[in-house]
Structure formats: C-alpha cells, structure tokens
C-alpha positions, 0 to 999 in steps of 0.5 A: 409030371403027368404026360400032356395029351391032346386031341383035335376034336373039331377039324378046321379047313381053309376053304373060302368063297369068292366073297366069303369063307367056309373056313372052320377053325380047329378046336383042340381038347387038352388034358392037363393036370387041372382037368380038360382045357379047350383051345378055342370053341370055333364058330356056330358052323361047328356047334353041333360037331363040337357037342357031338365029339364031346359026347362021344368022349363022355365029356360033359360041358361041365367037365371042361375046366378051362377055355383058352381063346387064341383071339376073339374072332367069331370063328374061334370064340362062338360056342363059348356059351356051351361052357358056362362054368369054365375058366376063360383065358384071353390076352389083355391086348386082345380084350382091348383090341376087340373093342376098337378093331382094325377098320378092315377087321369085320370078324369081331362078334358083337357082345363078346365082352358082355358074354365073357364078363360073365365068366371066371375070366383071366386076362393074360400078359406075356408068357406064362404057365397054366400047368406043368407042360402047358404054357402060353405066349403072345403070337401077334400078327393076325390080331395084336392080341393073338396068343398061342399055347405050347404043350411039352409032351412025352410022346410028341415033343413040343406041340404048339397050338398056334390059332391063327398065328399060323392059319395054314401051311402056306403061312409056314412056307411063306413065313408071313400071314394072310389077313393080318390086322396087326403088322406083317413084321409081327406076323412073320416074327410070331411064325418064326418063333413057333417054327423054331420051338415046335416039333408039331404045329396045330394051325388055326385052319389046317391039319396038324403040321409035323416036323420032318427029318429035314427040318421042314413041316409037312402033314400026314392027312387031308382036311375032309369037308363033307357036304350033305344035300338035304 
C-alpha cells in the first residue's frame, strides 16, 4: 500500500469577535491512490489563500479529484466552485440537516444544495473506505451529519481530520464541543472516539494536535494570523 501523505494548506484559527467570528477553517490536502483529495474548502475569507497554496504546489483545480466536506457550514464548503470536476463526498444526514437546520444554526449557506447537485456527488452513510488507508466515519455533535476522515499513515500513524467534531484544543481538554447543533452527548462521544484512535488530530480551527508520551494531546506550533493594513 502506498503511503498516505497530507498537508494542511490553509491554516485555520479559532479567533472570534464579541459578536461574530474571524475564524478560518483548516483545509487539508491528502494524496491518495486515487489522486488528490481536499478535506473541506474553507470560506471566502480563505479563497485567495487556497488558490495560492495550490498554485505554489503546481496543483491545478482539475488535479483535485475528490473533495470531502466534513459538514455544510459556510466556512467549510465555500470555494467548492473552484473544483467543478471533483467528486464530492457529504453525509446523507448532513444533506438532510442543511435543508432544515437547528433554529440557532445560522451558518448554512444559501443555495448549497443547488450548487452541490451539479457535482458528481456521493452521499455517505456510516463508516466507509475511500481508498486503502483513507476511511471516513460519522462524528456528530457540532451538526448531526458531521463526518471525519481517518488516514493510516506509515510515518505518523493514525491521523484523524476531525473537521468541527473537534474545533480546537479546548474541546479535547473538556471533551465536549462548543456550538453544538446536535446533542452534547453526541459531541462528547465523537470526541472520545477520535481521541481513542488518533495519534494526530487535525481540528477544524486549530493547529495539528499530536499525542504525547503521556497520552495527552499537545501542539508544536501556533496559529499565525497576519493582518495587513492597506
């Protein structure tokens, strides 16, 4: 089996305003036996950064064969239009949930179903495999249909790309999620499942978390947020 490699090409953060968010989501590029796959495509705030980082790697939009959407909030699925030839994965539960979200969930982008219906769309149910070493599983809590991806790598062990099932380190420490639009119990169960399997975790809005010798998770780098006044 060829080794699975990955790279976080858009760096997320968990910044917020008093009434709003500056938060950007991580976008992870995975090299599989079927070609390149993106896990999430981030929001419009990350659009130029996503285009730039792919160009720096000499990767054209047509080179992205698959896009796995962890859930359908705007900051994780905007920019899908940049990859019109990609196969898109999304969970059946999330597809339904996005049509009638929780009354406090204001983060579903309008027209997302009409946009995704133009794609080679694969609706997912339960655990499954995309390619040897690349699998997926439900991780509900943040939304009922949130999914995560597991990478079984030779160099780094089990890497879970968690999306917003684990947004940042606080949720690992507390073992409960913020901004839960499903149930707190589902969120905690998803976090515990990920912690039990993972050697590394790529959260939705935080640097990569790495299991330490004592079994706890820590991180080696901060999340830079450069502001430039024009």
